[in-house]
Backbone as CSV, one residue per row, in Angstrom:
resi,resn,N_x,N_y,N_z,CA_x,CA_y,CA_z,C_x,C_y,C_z
1,HIS,16.016,-47.171,95.588,15.691,-48.717,95.474,17.055,-49.370,95.486
2,VAL,17.148,-50.600,96.217,18.183,-51.277,96.285,17.451,-52.622,96.024
3,ARG,17.942,-53.537,94.963,17.375,-54.780,94.675,18.063,-55.770,95.592
4,ARG,17.258,-56.882,95.828,17.768,-58.003,96.645,18.838,-58.642,96.019
5,GLY,19.818,-59.037,96.610,21.099,-59.737,95.972,21.926,-58.792,95.536
6,GLU,21.863,-57.547,95.487,22.575,-56.523,95.049,23.515,-56.208,96.108
7,PRO,24.801,-56.043,95.983,25.724,-55.477,97.009,25.096,-54.181,97.510
8,ARG,25.182,-54.112,99.109,24.813,-52.799,99.660,25.670,-51.593,99.104
9,GLY,24.739,-50.472,99.101,25.576,-49.128,98.410,25.325,-49.128,96.957
10,ARG,25.004,-50.117,96.121,24.633,-49.880,94.843,23.060,-49.541,94.679
11,VAL,22.888,-48.384,94.420,21.437,-47.830,94.334,20.989,-47.996,92.854
12,MET,19.703,-48.625,92.724,19.379,-48.905,91.320,18.525,-47.565,90.976
13,ALA,18.284,-47.210,89.659,17.328,-46.121,89.290,16.067,-46.573,89.555
14,LEU,15.093,-45.435,89.822,13.756,-45.686,89.969,13.316,-46.141,88.744
15,ASP,12.613,-47.263,88.833,11.969,-48.005,87.348,10.506,-46.989,87.213
16,LEU,10.644,-46.251,86.159,9.508,-45.230,85.752,8.351,-45.866,85.325
17,THR,8.386,-47.199,85.027,7.141,-48.040,84.654,6.400,-48.436,85.939
18,VAL,6.815,-48.322,86.969,6.395,-48.875,88.325,5.557,-47.513,88.947
19,ARG,6.581,-46.528,88.957,6.086,-45.252,89.872,7.086,-44.185,89.241
20,PRO,6.271,-42.966,89.238,7.092,-41.958,88.892,8.157,-41.044,89.881
21,ASN,7.574,-41.188,91.177,8.335,-40.470,92.096,8.386,-41.207,93.371
22,ALA,9.478,-41.088,94.240,9.978,-41.940,95.436,9.029,-41.306,96.550
23,VAL,8.619,-40.064,96.589,7.917,-39.431,97.634,6.904,-38.589,96.781
24,PRO,5.763,-38.385,97.712,4.811,-37.363,96.919,5.404,-35.939,96.937
25,TRP,6.237,-35.659,96.075,6.830,-34.507,96.050,5.994,-33.038,95.831
26,PRO,4.949,-33.193,95.000,4.063,-31.886,94.499,3.402,-31.482,95.988
27,PRO,2.770,-32.172,96.615,1.984,-31.735,97.893,3.157,-31.267,98.943
28,LEU,4.198,-31.929,99.140,5.142,-31.412,99.925,5.919,-30.267,99.517
29,LEU,5.962,-29.934,98.234,6.694,-28.703,97.677,5.647,-27.516,97.848
30,TYR,4.379,-27.859,97.579,3.487,-26.731,97.734,3.203,-26.175,99.293
31,LEU,3.199,-27.236,100.237,3.023,-26.843,101.550,4.238,-26.224,102.123
32,LEU,5.488,-26.667,101.623,6.800,-26.074,102.022,6.780,-24.515,101.494
33,ALA,6.042,-24.409,100.407,6.093,-23.096,99.934,5.117,-22.097,100.580
34,ILE,4.095,-22.683,101.080,3.036,-21.905,102.085,3.669,-21.695,103.286
35,ALA,4.394,-22.640,103.825,4.942,-22.423,105.057,6.134,-21.215,105.029
36,ALA,6.801,-21.246,103.977,7.930,-20.133,103.732,7.139,-18.809,103.607
37,ALA,6.135,-18.864,102.848,5.334,-17.608,102.794,4.846,-17.138,103.970
38,VAL,4.383,-17.728,104.850,3.783,-17.553,106.013,4.933,-17.077,107.031
39,ALA,6.158,-17.732,107.044,7.203,-17.361,107.838,7.766,-15.985,107.337
40,LEU,7.945,-15.773,105.895,8.412,-14.450,105.521,7.406,-13.266,105.728
41,ASN,6.091,-13.667,105.770,5.207,-12.538,106.010,5.193,-12.205,107.592
42,ARG,5.740,-13.096,108.591,5.844,-12.601,109.660,6.998,-11.863,110.049
43,LEU,8.011,-12.068,109.159,9.324,-11.333,109.350,9.040,-9.953,108.617
44,LEU,8.577,-9.968,107.210,8.377,-8.942,106.619,6.939,-8.713,106.071
45,PRO,6.029,-8.098,106.903,4.673,-8.181,106.420,4.262,-7.439,105.194
46,THR,3.508,-7.981,104.311,3.044,-7.321,103.182,1.641,-6.728,103.059
47,ALA,0.906,-6.928,104.045,-0.477,-6.506,104.056,-0.427,-4.811,103.913
48,ASP,0.536,-3.974,104.471,0.470,-2.711,104.347,1.029,-2.190,103.036
49,ILE,1.474,-2.938,102.350,1.983,-2.443,100.852,0.990,-2.075,99.838
50,VAL,-0.298,-2.462,100.279,-1.392,-2.265,99.267,-2.068,-0.909,99.860
51,PRO,-2.377,0.034,99.123,-3.130,1.277,99.846,-4.503,0.839,100.230
52,LEU,-4.965,1.444,101.371,-6.148,1.255,101.966,-7.402,0.932,101.066
53,GLY,-7.471,1.790,100.186,-8.537,1.840,99.145,-8.525,0.835,98.327
54,LEU,-7.393,0.105,98.031,-7.417,-1.128,97.139,-7.607,-2.391,97.600
55,GLN,-7.346,-2.327,98.991,-7.354,-3.702,99.904,-8.707,-4.560,99.635
56,THR,-9.869,-3.853,99.776,-11.178,-4.692,99.504,-11.087,-5.348,98.076
57,LEU,-10.762,-4.243,97.102,-10.755,-4.838,95.757,-9.787,-5.969,95.616
58,LEU,-8.664,-5.981,96.191,-7.674,-6.981,95.923,-8.131,-8.247,96.704
59,HIS,-8.879,-8.094,97.784,-9.381,-9.255,98.702,-10.420,-9.894,97.848
60,VAL,-11.480,-9.084,97.233,-12.486,-9.876,96.326,-11.747,-10.587,95.225
61,LYS,-10.967,-9.817,94.344,-10.177,-10.471,93.533,-9.400,-11.725,93.701
62,GLY,-8.655,-11.716,95.121,-7.905,-12.664,95.482,-8.798,-14.009,95.783
63,SER,-10.019,-13.594,96.339,-10.896,-14.699,96.859,-11.420,-15.328,95.628
64,ILE,-11.686,-14.524,94.500,-12.233,-15.338,93.298,-11.175,-16.112,92.634
65,THR,-9.944,-15.643,92.580,-8.875,-16.268,92.055,-8.646,-17.682,92.777
66,PHE,-8.560,-17.475,94.035,-8.463,-18.707,95.089,-9.376,-19.567,94.555
67,ALA,-10.851,-19.301,94.497,-11.939,-20.074,94.294,-11.661,-20.850,92.913
68,ILE,-11.258,-20.025,91.872,-10.917,-20.669,90.668,-9.734,-21.923,90.753
69,GLY,-8.669,-21.576,91.466,-7.690,-22.448,91.775,-8.238,-23.825,92.382
70,ALA,-9.071,-23.692,93.435,-9.691,-24.769,94.201,-10.623,-25.451,93.342
71,THR,-11.389,-24.762,92.441,-12.296,-25.417,91.498,-11.559,-26.301,90.416
72,ILE,-10.425,-25.790,90.044,-9.488,-26.606,88.979,-9.180,-27.844,89.787
73,ASP,-8.723,-27.638,91.094,-8.172,-28.727,91.797,-9.099,-29.829,91.954
74,ILE,-10.325,-29.538,92.412,-11.511,-30.463,92.626,-11.901,-30.976,91.491
75,TRP,-11.967,-30.399,90.368,-12.460,-30.719,89.081,-11.693,-31.934,88.629
76,ALA,-10.304,-31.595,88.852,-9.417,-32.632,88.436,-9.342,-33.805,89.201
77,MET,-9.423,-33.716,90.470,-9.423,-34.881,91.241,-10.530,-35.696,91.135
78,VAL,-11.843,-35.063,90.983,-13.085,-35.835,90.706,-12.986,-36.545,89.418
79,THR,-12.448,-35.855,88.271,-12.165,-36.449,86.903,-11.291,-37.751,87.112
80,MET,-10.279,-37.631,87.867,-9.318,-38.835,88.010,-10.132,-39.945,88.826
81,LEU,-10.824,-39.546,89.857,-11.479,-40.697,90.723,-12.462,-41.237,89.772
82,ARG,-13.304,-40.595,88.930,-14.471,-41.154,88.132,-13.634,-42.168,87.079
83,ALA,-12.484,-41.572,86.689,-11.788,-42.553,85.762,-10.970,-43.601,86.307
84,LYS,-11.085,-43.911,87.615,-10.388,-44.698,88.360,-8.832,-44.580,88.224
85,ALA,-8.384,-43.410,88.137,-6.978,-43.310,87.866,-6.304,-42.766,89.409
86,ASN,-5.167,-43.296,89.511,-4.388,-43.083,90.668,-4.117,-41.641,90.679
87,ILE,-4.317,-41.014,92.019,-4.084,-39.750,92.132,-2.865,-39.298,92.576
88,ARG,-2.192,-40.266,93.505,-1.075,-39.915,94.253,0.193,-39.931,93.250
89,PRO,1.086,-38.829,93.391,2.189,-38.780,92.385,3.170,-39.799,92.732
90,ASP,3.149,-40.502,93.953,4.287,-41.529,94.262,3.898,-42.897,93.755
91,ARG,2.823,-43.050,93.083,2.270,-44.441,92.896,2.150,-44.515,91.270
92,ALA,2.043,-45.694,90.651,1.967,-45.769,89.277,0.586,-45.327,88.766
93,ALA,0.737,-44.648,87.485,-0.576,-44.378,86.738,-1.407,-45.650,86.413
94,THR,-2.577,-45.456,86.828,-3.629,-46.586,86.408,-4.514,-46.215,85.071
95,ALA,-4.550,-45.111,84.608,-5.298,-44.722,83.714,-4.762,-43.281,83.151
96,LEU,-4.722,-43.245,81.840,-4.357,-41.931,81.128,-5.679,-41.095,80.814
97,VAL,-5.794,-40.160,81.688,-6.946,-39.215,81.795,-6.767,-38.027,80.781
98,THR,-7.722,-37.903,79.860,-7.497,-36.762,78.765,-8.761,-35.852,78.740
99,HIS,-9.684,-36.118,79.606,-11.141,-35.480,79.529,-11.032,-34.462,80.724
100,GLY,-12.383,-33.819,80.909,-12.124,-32.867,81.902,-11.288,-31.780,81.878
101,PRO,-10.628,-31.312,82.974,-9.722,-30.294,82.982,-8.524,-30.680,82.309
102,PHE,-8.131,-32.044,82.026,-7.199,-32.523,81.277,-7.119,-32.133,79.943
103,ARG,-8.332,-31.874,79.371,-8.317,-31.365,77.840,-7.377,-30.138,77.703
104,PHE,-7.564,-29.262,78.747,-6.916,-28.040,78.627,-5.410,-27.809,79.103
105,THR,-5.028,-28.740,80.051,-3.513,-28.819,80.625,-3.454,-30.058,81.089
106,ARG,-2.146,-30.617,81.003,-1.800,-31.846,81.266,-1.360,-31.917,82.886
107,ASN,-1.587,-30.826,83.641,-1.310,-30.670,85.018,-2.285,-29.738,85.777
108,PRO,-3.589,-30.124,85.500,-4.675,-29.385,86.190,-4.411,-29.217,87.672
109,ILE,-4.045,-30.194,88.269,-3.924,-30.101,89.946,-2.813,-29.182,90.311
110,TYR,-1.757,-29.241,89.628,-0.473,-28.421,89.866,-0.857,-26.927,89.402
111,LEU,-1.526,-26.781,88.450,-1.992,-25.514,87.885,-2.995,-24.809,88.985
112,GLY,-3.912,-25.696,89.392,-4.890,-25.321,90.363,-4.207,-24.843,91.643
113,ASN,-3.237,-25.557,92.100,-2.429,-25.343,93.349,-1.820,-24.186,93.200
114,THR,-1.123,-23.727,91.914,-0.543,-22.327,91.879,-1.416,-21.404,91.834
115,ILE,-2.462,-21.344,91.102,-3.488,-20.305,90.960,-4.160,-20.033,92.348
116,LEU,-4.362,-21.062,93.022,-4.713,-21.037,94.359,-3.935,-20.208,95.516
117,MET,-2.596,-20.522,95.373,-1.663,-19.788,95.936,-1.723,-18.202,95.686
118,ILE,-1.745,-17.763,94.302,-1.567,-16.612,94.077,-2.883,-15.754,94.424
119,GLY,-4.155,-16.419,94.459,-5.340,-15.948,94.762,-5.224,-15.698,96.388
120,ALA,-4.741,-16.567,97.027,-4.620,-16.630,98.556,-3.761,-15.245,98.858
121,ALA,-2.803,-14.941,98.166,-1.942,-13.822,98.409,-2.813,-12.362,98.509
122,SER,-3.715,-12.300,97.621,-4.528,-11.117,97.876,-5.718,-11.258,98.733
123,ALA,-6.222,-12.554,98.818,-7.156,-12.601,99.707,-6.970,-12.655,101.093
124,PHE,-5.741,-13.023,101.485,-5.260,-12.925,103.035,-4.264,-11.985,103.293
125,GLY,-3.699,-11.062,102.214,-2.886,-9.984,102.499,-1.514,-10.572,102.725
126,ASN,-1.022,-11.706,101.994,0.124,-12.234,102.367,0.864,-12.321,100.715
127,MET,1.433,-11.211,100.320,2.053,-11.249,99.047,3.210,-12.244,98.650
128,TRP,3.834,-12.637,99.790,4.844,-13.677,99.619,4.389,-15.023,99.026
129,LEU,2.907,-15.068,99.025,2.332,-16.492,98.369,2.500,-16.511,96.796
130,ILE,2.736,-15.280,96.352,2.934,-15.174,94.844,4.287,-15.863,94.549
131,PRO,5.363,-15.116,94.882,6.809,-15.710,94.596,7.057,-17.161,95.015
132,MET,6.367,-17.491,96.231,6.525,-18.845,96.700,5.591,-19.836,95.913
133,GLY,4.622,-19.389,95.549,3.821,-20.374,94.576,4.392,-20.604,93.174
134,LEU,4.915,-19.295,92.598,5.655,-19.645,91.365,6.948,-20.373,91.589
135,LEU,7.763,-20.294,92.708,8.781,-21.021,92.895,8.379,-22.609,93.115
136,ALA,7.216,-22.793,93.890,6.811,-24.199,93.871,6.560,-24.739,92.602
137,ALA,5.830,-23.999,91.780,5.601,-24.506,90.255,6.732,-24.807,89.546
138,VAL,7.905,-23.909,89.864,9.053,-24.359,88.867,9.657,-25.552,89.647
139,ALA,9.520,-25.847,90.867,10.146,-26.935,91.568,9.457,-28.281,91.209
140,VAL,8.110,-28.070,91.386,7.289,-29.286,90.840,7.596,-29.577,89.387
141,HIS,7.579,-28.504,88.451,7.938,-28.879,87.065,9.292,-29.875,86.963
142,HIS,10.371,-29.311,87.627,11.729,-30.039,87.583,11.664,-31.420,88.470
143,LEU,11.140,-31.405,89.474,11.278,-32.543,90.606,10.112,-33.620,90.340
144,ALA,8.981,-33.294,89.714,7.888,-34.125,89.706,7.257,-34.324,88.203
145,ILE,6.957,-33.202,87.594,6.265,-33.198,86.238,7.219,-33.947,85.203
146,LEU,8.336,-33.563,85.078,9.287,-34.341,84.031,9.304,-35.853,84.260
147,ARG,9.242,-36.244,85.642,9.353,-37.608,85.920,7.971,-38.181,85.581
148,GLU,6.855,-37.566,85.988,5.620,-38.042,85.632,5.406,-38.310,84.357
149,GLU,5.872,-37.348,83.399,5.696,-37.423,82.059,6.442,-38.713,81.450
150,ALA,7.695,-38.904,81.951,8.503,-40.012,81.400,7.709,-41.204,81.969
151,HIS,7.245,-41.449,83.155,6.444,-42.389,83.640,5.171,-42.811,82.799
152,LEU,4.394,-41.703,82.389,3.227,-41.786,81.501,3.465,-42.346,80.018
153,ALA,4.784,-41.805,79.713,5.143,-42.315,78.405,5.608,-43.779,78.358
154,ALA,6.313,-44.172,79.581,6.690,-45.696,79.668,5.484,-46.577,79.812
155,ARG,4.376,-45.936,80.532,3.295,-46.772,80.817,2.085,-46.851,79.625
156,PHE,1.967,-45.566,78.820,0.953,-45.456,77.761,1.498,-45.354,76.402
157,GLY,2.875,-45.095,76.219,3.340,-45.090,74.838,2.665,-44.186,73.891
158,ASP,2.177,-44.612,72.729,1.662,-43.582,71.697,0.433,-43.010,72.227
159,PRO,-0.600,-43.333,72.964,-1.579,-42.428,73.371,-1.138,-41.351,74.224
160,TRP,-0.227,-41.605,75.055,0.402,-40.640,75.713,0.980,-39.566,74.937
161,GLN,1.947,-39.983,73.895,2.647,-39.038,72.994,1.664,-38.188,72.349
162,ARG,0.594,-38.903,71.915,-0.521,-37.979,71.089,-1.081,-36.894,71.918
163,TYR,-1.389,-37.285,73.130,-2.102,-36.363,74.146,-1.075,-35.323,74.418
164,ALA,0.094,-35.680,74.744,1.126,-34.731,75.178,1.316,-33.755,73.892
165,ALA,1.240,-34.068,72.631,1.606,-33.284,71.545,0.509,-32.281,71.409
166,ILE,-0.798,-32.401,71.867,-1.686,-31.409,71.582,-2.128,-30.781,72.848
167,THR,-1.741,-31.268,74.033,-2.273,-30.581,75.265,-0.985,-29.876,76.003
168,PRO,-1.259,-28.586,76.282,-0.093,-28.057,76.906,0.258,-28.590,78.420
169,ARG,1.502,-28.580,78.783,1.835,-29.028,79.928,1.111,-28.038,81.214
170,TRP,1.251,-26.808,81.027,0.568,-25.866,82.236,-0.645,-25.324,81.281
171,ILE,-0.374,-24.084,80.624,-1.408,-23.343,80.027,-0.757,-22.678,78.660
172,GLY,-1.530,-22.672,77.831,-0.811,-21.953,76.466,0.398,-22.694,76.093
173,PRO,1.502,-21.903,75.763,2.735,-22.420,75.201,3.666,-22.852,76.470
174,LEU,3.209,-22.717,77.607,4.031,-23.052,78.786,3.923,-24.541,79.065
């Protein structure tokens, strides 16, 4: 951000009351992680590391896990839409959503994306999706979630603080 009238070269800090992120980091980070997993799997395929007798079982379990991640994502997005809450991580929050999947985690979409990638690893025989999904989650935590939480604290104050105090960021103590 450069303010009008400010000398060129002087960059102002992003106003967290206006928006949490300058670009939609989380979707890009997860897409980059998927692309990296696909590229790595072409170089070092992982489908053959699982014994043939377990491949079907892993495919089924992976498909179920994938579906759970997708369900969490969709549930969170529908909940936000019904609450008339902005879903884009590069735009200001328009509502503090604390119901639906947000009762269990402050970041159900990111959690769902991560679970989806872990399930896809077994479902599609690309085990690189597991470390890349976890790496994406760590990157999203540091590059987006912490900023989004500062934004929510600035926008919603005490209601956000009370919600954050009782709802885990990811799941359980994480």
